[in-house]
C-alpha positions in Angstrom: 5.9 -11.8 24.0 8.0 -9.5 21.7 4.9 -8.8 19.6 3.0 -7.7 22.7 5.9 -5.4 23.7 6.0 -3.9 20.2 2.2 -3.1 20.3 2.7 -1.7 23.8 5.5 0.6 22.5 3.3 1.7 19.6 0.4 2.4 22.1 2.7 4.4 24.2 3.2 6.9 21.4 -0.5 7.5 21.1 -0.7 8.9 24.7 1.2 12.0 23.7 -1.1 15.0 22.9 -1.2 18.8 23.2 -1.7 18.6 27.0 1.2 16.1 27.4 3.5 18.8 28.9 1.0 19.4 31.7 1.1 15.8 32.9 4.4 15.2 34.7 3.4 11.8 36.0 2.5 10.6 32.6 5.7 12.1 31.2 7.9 10.2 33.8 6.0 6.9 33.3 6.3 7.0 29.5 9.9 8.1 29.7 11.0 5.1 31.8 8.8 2.7 29.9 10.3 3.9 26.6 13.8 3.3 28.0 12.9 -0.2 29.3 11.3 -1.2 25.9 14.4 0.2 24.1 16.7 -2.1 26.2 14.4 -5.1 25.6 14.4 -4.6 21.9 18.1 -4.1 21.9 18.6 -7.4 23.7 16.3 -9.1 21.2 18.2 -7.7 18.2 21.5 -8.9 19.7 20.1 -12.4 20.4 18.8 -12.7 16.8 22.1 -11.3 15.4 24.0 -13.9 17.4 21.7 -16.8 16.6 21.4 -16.0 12.8 24.8 -14.6 12.1 25.6 -11.3 10.3 25.1 -12.8 6.8 21.8 -14.3 7.4 20.5 -11.4 9.6 21.4 -8.6 7.3 20.3 -10.6 4.2 16.7 -10.3 5.4 14.9 -7.1 4.6 12.6 -7.4 7.7 15.7 -7.8 9.9 17.1 -4.6 8.5 13.9 -2.9 9.3 14.1 -4.1 12.9 17.8 -3.1 13.1 17.2 0.5 11.8 14.3 1.1 14.2 16.2 -0.2 17.2 19.3 1.8 16.2 17.2 5.0 16.0 15.8 4.2 19.4 19.2 3.6 20.9 20.6 7.0 19.4 17.7 8.8 21.0 18.3 7.0 24.2 22.0 7.8 24.3 21.3 11.4 23.4 18.8 11.8 26.3 21.3 10.3 28.7 24.0 12.8 27.6 21.6 15.7 27.9 21.5 16.3 24.1 17.9 15.4 23.6 16.9 19.0 22.8 19.3 19.3 19.9 17.3 19.7 16.7 18.7 16.7 14.9 17.8 14.4 17.8 14.4 15.9 18.1 13.9 15.3 14.5 15.0 11.7 14.9 12.3 11.2 17.6 9.7 11.4 14.8 11.2 8.1 13.4 9.6 6.4 16.3 6.5 6.4 14.2 8.2 3.5 12.3 7.8 1.2 15.4 4.3 -0.3 14.3 6.2 -1.6 11.3 8.0 -4.0 13.6 4.7 -5.6 14.5 4.1 -6.1 10.8 7.5 -7.9 10.6 6.4 -10.3 13.4 3.0 -11.3 11.8 3.5 -13.8 9.0 0.2 -13.0 7.3 1.1 -9.3 7.0 4.6 -10.0 5.8 3.2 -12.2 3.0 0.8 -9.5 1.8 3.6 -6.9 1.9 5.9 -9.3 -0.1 3.1 -9.9 -2.7 2.6 -6.1 -3.2 6.4 -5.5 -3.4 6.3 -8.3 -6.2 3.8 -6.2 -8.1 5.8 -2.9 -7.9 7.5 -3.3 -11.3 4.0 -3.7 -13.0 2.6 -0.9 -11.0 5.6 1.4 -12.0 4.8 0.7 -15.6 1.2 1.7 -15.1 2.3 4.9 -13.5 4.5 5.7 -16.5 1.4 5.2 -18.8 -0.5 7.5 -16.5 2.2 10.2 -16.7 2.1 10.0 -20.5 -1.6 10.3 -20.5 -1.4 13.2 -18.2 1.3 14.8 -20.3 -0.9 14.8 -23.3 -3.7 16.5 -21.4 -1.2 18.9 -19.8 0.1 20.0 -23.2 -3.4 20.4 -24.6 -4.3 22.4 -21.5 -1.2 24.7 -21.8 -2.0 25.4 -25.5 -5.6 26.1 -24.8 -5.7 28.0 -21.4 -2.2 29.4 -21.1 -2.5 33.0 -19.7 -6.3 33.0 -19.9 -7.1 32.5 -16.2 -6.3 36.1 -15.4 -9.2 38.2 -14.4 -10.0 41.6 -12.9 -11.1 41.5 -9.2 -12.0 43.9 -6.6 -9.1 44.4 -4.2 -11.3 44.5 -1.1 -13.8 41.8 -1.7 -12.0 39.6 -4.2 -15.1 39.5 -6.4 -14.6 39.3 -10.1 -15.9 42.3 -12.1 -18.3 41.7 -14.9 -16.9 41.8 -18.4 -19.4 44.4 -19.4 -17.9 46.9 -16.9 -14.2 46.0 -17.3 -13.7 44.3 -20.6 -9.9 43.8 -20.6 -6.6 44.3 -18.7 -6.0 47.9 -19.8 -9.3 49.0 -18.3 -8.7 47.1 -15.2 -5.3 48.6 -14.5 -6.8 52.1 -14.9 -9.7 51.3 -12.6 -9.3 52.4 -8.9 -9.7 49.5 -6.5 -9.3 46.9 -9.2 -6.6 44.3 -9.6 -5.6 42.1 -12.5 -4.9 38.8 -10.8 -4.3 35.2 -11.9 -6.0 32.2 -10.5 -4.2 30.0 -8.0 -4.2 26.9 -10.2 -3.5 27.5 -13.9 -2.3 25.9 -17.1 0.6 28.5 -17.7 3.2 25.7 -18.1 3.4 21.9 -18.1 4.5 21.5 -14.5 1.6 23.7 -13.1 -0.7 21.9 -15.5 0.3 18.6 -14.0 -0.7 20.0 -10.5 -4.1 21.2 -11.9 -4.7 17.8 -13.5 -3.8 16.2 -10.2 -6.3 18.3 -8.4 -8.9 17.4 -11.0 -8.2 13.7 -10.7 -8.7 13.9 -6.8 -12.0 15.7 -7.3 -10.9 18.3 -4.6 -11.7 21.8 -5.7 -11.5 20.9 -9.3 -14.8 22.7 -10.2 -13.0 26.0 -9.7 -10.4 25.0 -12.3 -13.2 23.9 -14.7 -15.1 27.2 -14.2 -12.0 29.2 -15.1 -11.5 27.1 -18.2 -15.1 27.4 -19.3 -15.1 31.1 -18.6 -11.8 31.7 -20.4 -11.5 34.1 -23.4 -8.5 35.6 -25.2 -5.5 36.7 -23.2 -5.8 40.1 -21.4 -9.6 40.0 -21.8 -12.0 39.7 -18.9 -13.5 36.2 -18.7 -17.3 35.8 -18.6 -19.6 33.0 -17.7 -19.6 29.8 -19.8 -18.4 31.6 -22.9 -16.3 28.6 -23.8 -18.8 25.9 -22.9 -17.2 23.2 -25.1 -14.2 23.1 -22.6 -16.3 20.9 -20.4 -15.4 18.1 -22.8 -11.7 18.5 -21.9 -12.4 17.7 -18.3 -14.9 14.9 -19.2 -12.3 13.2 -21.3 -9.5 13.7 -18.8 -11.6 12.1 -16.0 -12.5 9.2 -18.2 -9.0 8.4 -19.6 -6.7 10.2 -17.1 -8.5 9.2 -13.9 -10.9 6.2 -14.3 -8.9 4.4 -16.9 -5.6 4.6 -15.2 -7.1 3.6 -11.9 -8.7 0.6 -13.4 -5.6 -0.2 -15.2 -3.7 -0.1 -11.9 -6.3 -2.4 -10.2 -6.2 -4.7 -13.2 -2.4 -5.1 -13.0 -2.5 -6.0 -9.3 -5.2 -8.6 -10.0 -3.2 -10.0 -12.9 -0.2 -10.4 -10.7 -2.2 -12.6 -8.4 -3.7 -14.5 -11.3 0.0 -15.1 -12.4 0.6 -16.8 -9.1 -2.4 -19.0 -9.7 -1.2 -20.0 -13.2 2.1 -21.2 -11.6 0.4 -24.0 -10.0 -1.1 -22.5 -6.8 -4.3 -20.7 -6.2 -4.9 -16.9 -6.3 -4.6 -16.9 -2.5 -1.1 -18.4 -2.4 0.3 -14.9 -2.5 -1.4 -14.3 0.9 -0.3 -17.6 2.6 2.7 -18.5 4.6 4.8 -21.7 3.8 3.2 -23.6 6.6 -0.3 -22.7 5.3 0.6 -23.8 1.9 1.9 -27.1 3.2 -1.3 -27.6 5.2 -3.6 -26.8 2.2 -1.5 -29.3 0.0 -1.9 -32.0 2.7 -5.6 -31.4 2.9 -6.0 -31.6 -0.9 -4.0 -34.8 -1.0 -6.1 -36.3 1.8 -9.4 -35.3 0.1 -8.4 -37.0 -3.2 -8.1 -40.4 -1.5 -11.5 -42.2 -1.3 -12.0 -44.5 1.7 -12.1 -48.2 1.0 -15.5 -49.7 1.6 -15.3 -52.8 3.8 -17.0 -55.9 2.5 -19.7 -57.3 4.8 -19.0 -60.7 6.4 -21.3 -63.5 5.2 -23.9 -64.8 7.7 -23.6 -68.5 6.6 -21.0 -70.1 8.8 -18.9 -72.1 6.3 -18.8 -69.1 4.0 -17.9 -66.8 6.9 -14.9 -69.1 7.8 -13.6 -69.0 4.2 -14.1 -65.2 4.2 -12.1 -64.8 7.4 -9.3 -66.8 5.8 -9.0 -64.9 2.5 -9.3 -61.5 4.2 -6.5 -62.2 6.6 -3.1 -60.6 5.9 -1.2 -63.8 6.4 -3.3 -65.4 3.6 -2.1 -62.7 1.3 1.5 -63.2 2.4 1.3 -67.0 1.7 -0.2 -66.4 -1.7 2.6 -63.8 -2.5 5.2 -66.5 -1.4 3.7 -69.0 -3.8 3.6 -66.5 -6.6 7.3 -65.8 -5.9 8.2 -69.6 -6.0 6.1 -69.9 -9.3 8.2 -67.2 -10.9 11.5 -68.7 -9.7 10.6 -72.2 -10.9 10.0 -70.8 -14.4 
């Protein structure tokens, strides 16, 4: 029931759009529905807090998430009742309503288990990110030493087109030329921080060819660049994509896989990280049941005297009598 209300609360937020102000009926409906859901969630939080106690409730990270989201909703509710809903700080807090779908995650055991498994892998992921930053630092330093100040070019002020190096060979001629401007590229390698941004753009493969073109066309500082004069600089970007992008990405995936293999080596399967406790108990019970082979029943003889004797020796009372005689035999000795 609570999960359905959480999903309903999340769906309500999707109805707001650019034409929302022109729909007064929808505005009123969503306003009162939001207030009703806020009260329901507040009562749910109070009941859980009363049932679990403060120590147990606030000792659970998922309960903390519920508490923060409900508290933000209550603050917005109170601000709107007092007529302070248009104050900037409360309008900003309204954006925190986007956290409401996380409450649905807190109610679904399967999703909680996946999130907990990923959180368990965070230390290893952090180590991989440090390795990635070190790799990128190496390439950033190489880029600064190679391309610093070399992405400047003479362009037409009106069209933004780059002049040919045969017409304007350097900065001095460009500054004396009417309608010309000596300008730098938007993404450069002039210092390490900007170089990190350039490498990030290369790693995402968004607009990275413009950076590579500037690098390949680069010449000495204050000289006008010209096409592919520095063609060996292609290798810089090839090596960065191999080691700074593909290698680190595969390393990150490998660490996550290794984390789940670690769970497997502890005695469970690689899927244990994605299973709840009840699911683990069910799997263990099924494995235990499958390991026990059924006892094959002996066929009853068709010859009558043999069948009578067979019925006697297969009776539980016969086993009990034999056990009694065995016990007397042990006592007599």
